[in-house]
N, C-alpha and C positions, 0 to 999 in steps of 0.2 A: 609199546616200545616207543621211547621218545624219538622225535625226528626234528631235524633242522627245519625252520619255516620254509626255506627255499633251498633246494639242492643245486639247481642250475639257474643262474640269472643270465638270460640271453639279452645281450645289449645291442647287438647289431645283426642284421640279416642281409645277405646278398640277394638282390631282386632277380638276378638272372639264373641263380643256382639254388641249391638247398643249403649252402654254406651259412654258418652262423658263428658269432664270436661272443664270448661271455666269460662268466666266472662260475666255477664249480666250488661250492662251499663245503668245507670239512672242518672238523674241530682242530685239525692240525694245520690250518691255513687254507687260503684260497688257491685254486688251481686255474690258471688262465687257459682258456680254450679258444680255438683248437690248440691242442698241445701234444707233444710226444712224451712218452713215459719210458725212461731208461730201465733196464732190467737189473734189479738187485736180487738175482735168482736165489742165492744162498746167503742172504742178509748182507750182501755187498755188491756194489757195482764194480766189477772186476778191475783191479788195478787202481781204483780211486778211493779217496776218503769221502765221507759225506759232505764235508765242506767244499771239496772240489766240485761235486755234483751241484751243490747249491750255487757256487760261484759261476758256473756255466749257465745259470738261468733256469734251472729246473725246480718245479714246485712239488713233484710227485715221483715216486719210484714204484717198481713192482717186485714183490717178493713171491717166491714160488712155493705154494702149499705142499706139493708133492715132495720136493727135495728137503724142505725144512721139517716135514713129517719124519723123513728117514734119518736125517741128521741136521742139527743136534737133537731134534725132537721138540714138539710144541710145548711140552711140559717144562723143559729147561728154559725155553724162551719166556714162558709165562713167569717162571721164577725170577727172571731178570726184569720183569715189569712190562713184557710185551716187546714186539719187534722194534718199535721206535727207540726205546731205551737200550735194547740189546745192541743195535747197530749205530746208535747215536745219530739218528736222522730225525730232525724235528719237523719235517714237512709231512705231507700226506703220503700214505702208502695204500696201494691196491694189492690184494692177493688174488691170484688165480685159484681155480678150484681143484686142480690136480687131474681134471679130465683129459687135458691134452697129453699129459705125460703117460696116462694109461693108454691112450690111442697110440702114442709113439712106441710103447713096448710091444703092442700087438701088430702094428702095421708099418712102423718106421716113421720118420718125419714125413711131412707132406711132400717134400722134394723126393725122398726115397720112393714113396709110393707112386707118384705120378711118373717118375722115370723108370719104374720097374726094377729098381736095384735092391739089393739086400739092405734091410734096416741097419742104420748106423747110429753112433752116439753112445754115450755112457749108459743110457737106459737099456740098451740091448743086452746088457749082462743080466738084466731082470727078465721076467716073463709073466705074461698074463696067464692065470690058471682058470679063471672063470669070470665072465661078465653076465650077471644075472639081475633080476629085478631088485634084489636087496642091495647090490653094489658090486664091487670088483675085488676079487682075490688075486694077488700077484706075488711074485717073488722079488725081494729087494735086489737091486743091482749092486748093493754094497756087500751083502753077506749071504744072499740066497735065502734069507728067512722069509716065511710066509707072512704077508700083510693083507689087511682088508681096508678098503675105502668105499664108503657109500655117501649118500647125501648128508646124513647126519654127522658122519665122521668128518667130512670136509668142512662143514659149518663149525663143528666143535674145534677143529684145528685152527681155523681162521679167527674164531672168537678168542682163543688163547693167544694168537699172534697179535690181536688187537688192531688189525688194519682198519683204515678208514672206509675202504670199499672192499666188500667181499663178493666174489663171483660164485654163483651156484654151481653145483656139481652136474656135469653133463657128459654125455657120450659124444666125443668128437668124431662125427661120422666120416668114415673114409671116402676117398674119391672113387676108387674102382670097385664100387658095389652097386647092386641093383636098386632101382627105385623102391622096390618093396622093402629091402633092408633099410634104406634111408628113412622110409616112412615109419617103420617100426621103431628104429632108433630115435627118431625125432619125437615120437609119441612117448617113449620112455623118458627122454630128457624132460618133457613137460611134466610127467609124473614125478620125476626127481626134483623138478623145480618146486612143485607143491610141497614136497617133504622138506626141502631146504628152507622155504619161506616159513613153514610151520615151526621148524626148529629155531630158526633165527628170531622169529617173533617172541618165542618163549625164553630164549637163553642168551641171545647175543648182547654184547655191550651196547648201551644206549646210543653211543656215537656212531656205531658201525652201519654204513649203508650197504644195501644188497642189490646186486645186478643180476638180472636174468640173462640167459644166453640164447640167441636165435640160432637154430640149426635148420636142416632141410636140404643140405647138399646143393646140387646145381639145378634143382627143380623149382621153377618159379612158384607154382601153387603151394608147394611145401614150405618154401621160404616165407611167402606171404602169410600162410596160416600160422607158422611158427612165430613170426614177428607180432602178429595180432594176439596170439595166445600169451606170449611173454608180456606184451603191453597191458593185457587185461589183468595180470596178476598184480599184487601189491608190492612191486619192486621199485627201487629208487632210481635205477638206471637200466639201460638195455645194451648188452654186448652182442656183437655179431661174430660167430665162430664157425668152426668146422671147415670142411673143404669148400673152397671158393672157386674151384675150377683149375684148369691146367694151363691157362695163359692169362695175361693181364686183362684183355678186353672182357673175357668171361668173368673174371673176378669183379671188375667194375659193374658188370651187368647184375651179378648176384647180389652185391652190396646194395646196388640201386633198388632192387626189388624190395629189400628189407627196409631201407630208409624211406622209400616212398609209401610203404604200407603204414608207417608210423610218422608221416611227415608233420602231422598236427600235434605230435607229442613233444612236450617241452622237456622231457627227462633227458639226462646226458646219454650219449651213445658212444660206445667204445668199440673199436675194431681190433680184434685180437691178432697179434703176430704179424703185423704189416708195418714196414718201415722204410722201403725204398723211396727215394726222393719223388719220383713221378707218382708213386702210389699214394704218398702223403698229400700231394697236391690234388689228385683226383678224389681222394677220400674226403678232403675238406669240401670240395665242390658237391659231393654226395651227401653232406650233412653230418659227417662224423666229427665228434668233439675231441676224442682222445684216441691215441694209438700206442701200442707197445710192440717192440721187436728187439731181437738180439743183434740185428744187423750191424749197427754202428760199433758196438763193443767187440763183436766177433770179428769183423773185418780188421779192426785195429790190432787185435791179437795175432792176425795173420799177415800183417804188413801191408794192409790196404787202406788207403785214405779216401774219404769222401771229398770230391771236388766237382766243380760245375762243368761236367763233360758228359752231356747226354748220350753221345755216340758210344761211350764206354760205360754206360749205366752209372754215371756219376761217381766213378771210382778210378783210382790209379794204384797199381801194385808196385810198390817201391822196392820190392825184393829183386826185381829184374836187373840184369847186368848193365843195362843202359843207364841206370841211375848211380852207378858206382862212384863216378867222379862228379856227379851233379852238385852244383852249388845253388840250385833253385830251392825255394821254400816249397812246402807241400802245396801252398796256394798263395798266389800273389794277392796282397791286400787283406789277407785273412787276419782278423784281430784276436784269434785264439791264443792262449799262452804259448803253445808250441811254435806257431809261426811268428808271433811277436818276439820270441826269444831268438829268432834267426836260425832255428834248426834247419839244416839243409837235407835234401832228399838223400844225398850221399851219406851223411852222418846217420840219419835214421835207418837207411838200408843196412849199414854196418851193424847198428844196434840190434835190429830185428833178426838179421841173419845169424847173429851170435846169441840170440835168445836173451838179450839183456832186457830186464824188466822195465828199465827206464824208457826204452824205445817203444815197447808195447803200450806203456802208460801214456806217452806223449801222443801216439797215434789215436788212442782211445779218446783222449781229451779233445783232439782236433775234430774227430768225427762227431762226438756229442755236441761240441760247440757249433758245428755246421748245422745240425738238425735243430738245435735250439734257436738259431738265427732264422732258419727256414720257417719254423712255426711262428716266430714273432713277426716275420714278414707277411705271412698269410693272415695272421690275426689283424695286423694293421690294414692290410688290403681290404678285408671284409669291413672293417670299421670305417674306412674312407671311401668305400664304393669303387675301389680300383682292382678288384680281384681278377677280372678278365685280363687286364693288362699285365698284372704281376704274374699271374699263372702262366701266361704265354711267354713272358720273359724268362721265368725260371725254367720252363720246359725247353726253351731255346738255348739255355746254358748260362744265363745271367746268375751271378752269385747272389745269395741272400743279402739284403741290405743290412748294414750295421747300425748300431745305435738305437735299436728298437726293443731290446730286452728290458 
């Protein structure tokens, strides 16, 4: 299978941390790292056009294998020439494996499980029937029909989608399970990894890169063993997934175990499902190259804006009564299209509370613009040897610098 000569060109390293900055090469263009990946779950970044996403400074988006498998189906997308042509996005695309969605049907989201609440979300209308060595049988949340997904199925779907980066099929290990369960699950993920690599080597498009996924739960030895096992396979990149703990410090510790185990590895590293501002900063320090998360788009659809306010988790809920008459912008000095147009918190509150799509769109644009500038700021800080100072300023509530995209 043909490969690009260099997948990740590391141009700068921070001497005090594991942070690095560079360029991830794909046939659909370069991806600047470290970088954030917006979710185009169902072949669209919700509320935006591809040209909007590009204008905000993004090089890559993520499509969801599980959802696209159920509708409209990978064969239809193949008919249109692949996911790039189907959604008219000419940049890079990464597709996840479907493993996380299987986990969500069985255990709920990570937040559901850690907080001990009933599983929620659209996937809960579906149900896992069996997780076995062959793969997973489940009922579709759309119509209740029985479906199957295994390592080869996931790779076949992603090949039809034609993504630039394909993730291997894995079991996303739950948090509230025993060490023995976690170990068995992780070992099965490694066997599934071998099957994914074998299928991909024989059948995948020449341009498509493949990422292995590190599992191992919150156990240091299992995480290190998994990171080393994935690195030893013939994969182009390494993703870190599964349960990362029940609080931020534990998450940073778990991610650190994995990245230190592969610290001398120049392949790109992706952290799955993480996107809060403080987590992105720490993730960069731990040597992560790319991140994906629903956070900025989901918050926007619920009337929440990302702002430089660490005491409130870098967010403000504009649906509150206090903003009804507010003439403030979402963020002073913000160069995003929403703020530059002079949209006030009072006006945006009115739109969101009345479910006007324009309001949800403008908040989504603001949130994605904020994260694009944040990542550009961190890239520049790594390149100029100022990461310690910039990371501290950002954690203390400084806004991302402008003019770096």
